[in-house]
N, C-alpha and C positions, 0 to 999 in steps of 0.2 A: 300450693304456692312454690315447692322445691321444684316439680317437674315445670311448672312454667318460666322459672328464671332458667332451668337447664333449656328449655326451648328455645326461650327468647336468645340465650347465648348461642346454642348452634345456628339460629336463622342469621344472628349477626355474624357470627364467624362463617357462615357460608356465603354472606353476602360480601364479608372480605375478600375472602378467596376468590370469589366471582370476579372482584375489582381488579384484584392482583391479576387474574388471568387475561381481562381485558386489556390491562396495560401492557403487560407482557406481550400480546398478540399483537397490538398497537405497534410496540417498539420494533420487533420482527417485522412486520409488514413495512412500515416506513423506511427503516435503517438497514435493512437486509434485502428485501424483494425488489425484483425488477422493477414493478411499478411504484415502490416507493422511492428507489432511487431516481426514476424519472421525475416523479415530483420535485424532489430535492435538487434535481440539475436545472427545473423549470422555475425555482423558488429563489429567493434571495440569498441563499448560499450560508455557508457557516462560518465564513471567514470574517473578519471585521472590515470596515470600509477602507481602511489604511492600507490594509495587505492587500485587498481587491484592487486599489488604485495601483499599487505597485505591479500587480499582476499582470493589468491590461494595460498600462500606459507606460511602461519603461521601453525605452528604445528598444532593447532586445525583444521583448514580447511583439511590438509593433513589426520587426524587422521579418520575425519569424513567422507571421501571417503571410507576407508575400513569399516568404519561402515554400509554403505548403502550398499555394496557390500555382507555383511556377516550377516547382521539382517533382518530377515523375517518381510515382511510387506505385507500388502493386499490393492487393491483397493476397494475402496468404493463409493456409489453414494446416491443421494436422487433427489427430483424435487423440482423446485420452484412453486410459484403461477402461472407462465407461462407455467408451463408443461415442462419447460426447463431440462434437466437431470445436475445436480452439480455433479463433481468429485471429489475426494480428494484419499490420499493415507492415511493408518493409521499404526502405530505402536501400539501393544496392550501390556498391561500389567495388572497384576492383582491388580487394583485400581480404586477407585471411582473418580479419579481425572484426568481430560481429558484438554489437551490444544489445542485448534484449533489456529494454526499458521498460518500466512498470509503472504506470499512472497512480494516481492517490484517489480516496475514494470520490464517486460523483464525476471523476475525470474521464477522458478520452483520447486515444493515441492521435486522433486528428486534431487536438487541441493542444499536446504536449511538444508544440513545434519549436520551442525554444530548444530543448534538447535535441531534437532528431536534426535541427540545423547544426548544431555545434558538431556532432559526433560525425555529420555526413560532411562537413567541411574539414573535419581533420581525417576524413579518407576511409573512414569505417563503415560497414554495412550496420544498419540499424534495424531492429526487428521490435515492434511496439504491440503488444498483446491487448486485447479487450480483457480486461478482469470479469471474473464471474457476474451476472446480472448486469455488466455494463454494455451498452451499444449492442454489438454483434454476438456478443456471446450467447450460447444456446443454453445457459444454466438459468434458473429462475431466481437463484439466491446467492448471493455474495457471503464469503465469510472471512471478510477483512483479512484475506493474506493466508489464512490457515490451510484450506484446501486447494487454495490457488498455488501454494508453494509447489505441488506436483505437477501444475500445469506448467510451470516456469522449466522444471525439470524435463518436461515433455518437448518444449521449444527447445532447450538446450540440445537434447537427443535428435531431434528434427535437423537442425542446424549440422551437428556433428555426422549424421547420416548423408547430409549433400555434400559436406565437405569434411574429410576426415582431419585436415590441417587447421580446421577453424579453432581460432583463439577467442573464448568468449567472455566477455564481460555482462555482468549482473549489474543493473542500476535501477534504482528505485526510490521515490519520493512520496513520503507521508505513508499511508496505506501500501503502495507500491514499495517503499523503503522495508517494512514489515514483511511484505511476501518475499523479498529476495532474501533478507536475513533468515527468515525460517527456512528458505528453500538450502540455505548453506548448511542447515542441520542435518540435511540428508546425504546421501550418497549421491553425488554429481559426476556427469560425463568427467573425464580427465581435460575435456576441452576447455571446461569453465576454470579460468584463470583468476580472477579476482571479482571482488563485489564494492558497488559504492553504495552506502546506505543513508540516506538523505532526510533526516528528520523522521525516522520511524517510533514507533512507540516500544515500550518494555512488553508489555502483555495486554492483552485486548482488555483484561478485567479492569486493571489499572486505568486504562484509558478512559473507557466508557464511565467508571467512578467519577473520574476529574470533570469529562463532560457533561455529566446530569448534574453535578454540583455547580457547576459554571452557568449551567441553561437554567436551571431550576434550584436557587439558593435555598438552602435548609430541606431540600427532598431527602429522603429516605433512601440514599443511592442504592446502598447493599439489597436491600428489599426489592426495589425495583429491578435490580440486575437478575436476582434470584428469580423474580417472575419472567423475565425477559428469557432467560436463558432455560428455564423449563420448557417453554414453549418453542425456543430455536432447537433444542434436542430433540423434541417430539416430532416438530416439523420438517428439519433440516438434517438432523443427526448430528449438530454441530454443538460442541459443548464450550460455551466463551473461556472455559479456565484452560482450555487447551492450548490456546492461542498466545504462545509466549514467546517473543522473539529473544528473551534473555535465554530460556532454556535452551533454545535452537542454537544461537551463537556459543554455547558451552562446548556444543559437540561439533562445531566447524572447523574445517581445516583449510576454508577458502580465505585468502587474504581480503581484509575489509578495512575500507576507509569509512569512518563513522563521521558525517557531516550533521552540524544542528546550529541554527541561529539562537544567538543569545538573549533575543527577545522572543523566543517561541514561548506563547503561554497557552497554545492549543494542545500540541503535543510537547509538554513542559522540557524545557532545556536541561534539566536533571536527568531525565531519561536517557540522553546521550552518553553520559559518563557511567550509568550503570550499564548500559550496553558495552561500551567501551571497556570497562572493567572486567565484564564476565566473559567476554568472547575469547576463546581459547585459540585463535588462529594468530599467522601474522596480522599485524593491525595497525592504524593509524588514525588519527583524530583531527578534525579541522573544525573549529568554531568560527563562524562568520557574525563579525560584529554588528550590531544594530539590524539584524533581521529577525523579522516576526516568521510564521509558520510557512514552510514551503515556497519561500522566494529567495533563498541564498544566491540562488545563480543568478537573479537580477539584481540585489541590492549588491553584490562586490562580484562581478563577473570574472575580473581578472585574477583574484583570489582564487574563486572557485575553479576555474577551468585550469589554471596551472598547476593547481594542486591534483586536480583529477588526471591530467594529462601526464603528470610525473608519476602518478600513482600507478596509472594502466600501461605505462611504459616498462615500468620496473618489473611488471609480471608477464608482459607481452612479447618482450624482447630478449628473455633470457635464453 
């Protein structure tokens, strides 16, 4: 009888482990793999309908589509230390100021035209890389900004090699914000003058925990995350717990403007204060009233761009 109980317990345990492995594999394939990201891009998306309406119907968004259609830009590429080709698009101006703009999860340089348009009209060069596993990227997996931080450093070096007088601004939204913040925790070329971090997360572990609880109320978020993390470490060599923007900005010496909408519940608003408090660099904070996730620029463009412009001027015109 005792042997039977032990046997049944082991079978149940094995089934539980197998189920967790399957869940972890599903999570990694859907949210980090190239194929999964394509499915999400073609699906309904993760933002609520009100946010999507702002994103697609605001005057700035409508105008930016025409900008993309009519403004010349070129495809550029460089290589990282793993000999993978990094792809981006570039809008050129007669200026020594370059903005490296990083899109969010499931985003695309070709659709972040609002930022390209604004910076181009300000007279700056705009370099818009494809994040890993997105679009033209040659990587098969995304790491939500963690390994991508090195790609941003490579782009900064690419610009500095071509123009030693370049003054580089890093700007990212959502996952792109986490990417640029985590890049500032590394040694950057001296050409990088400042960083604009718009609605980035504190740590990927915290962000995923919140997303799981919001999408599946009552779900054992920690257990599911541990299962996915085991698969991620095995498949990609990526530990979710390493991806911490908070720990990176503690090491940063790059002046950073932390932006967040106070109605953001996707990457919760409180994360902005945590990041700002942890940052060890010169810093400024902008809270955009009544803005949900990743649309602060569209909700209040005057406030957003006047603040961004003044911040960039402060560090590029010294």
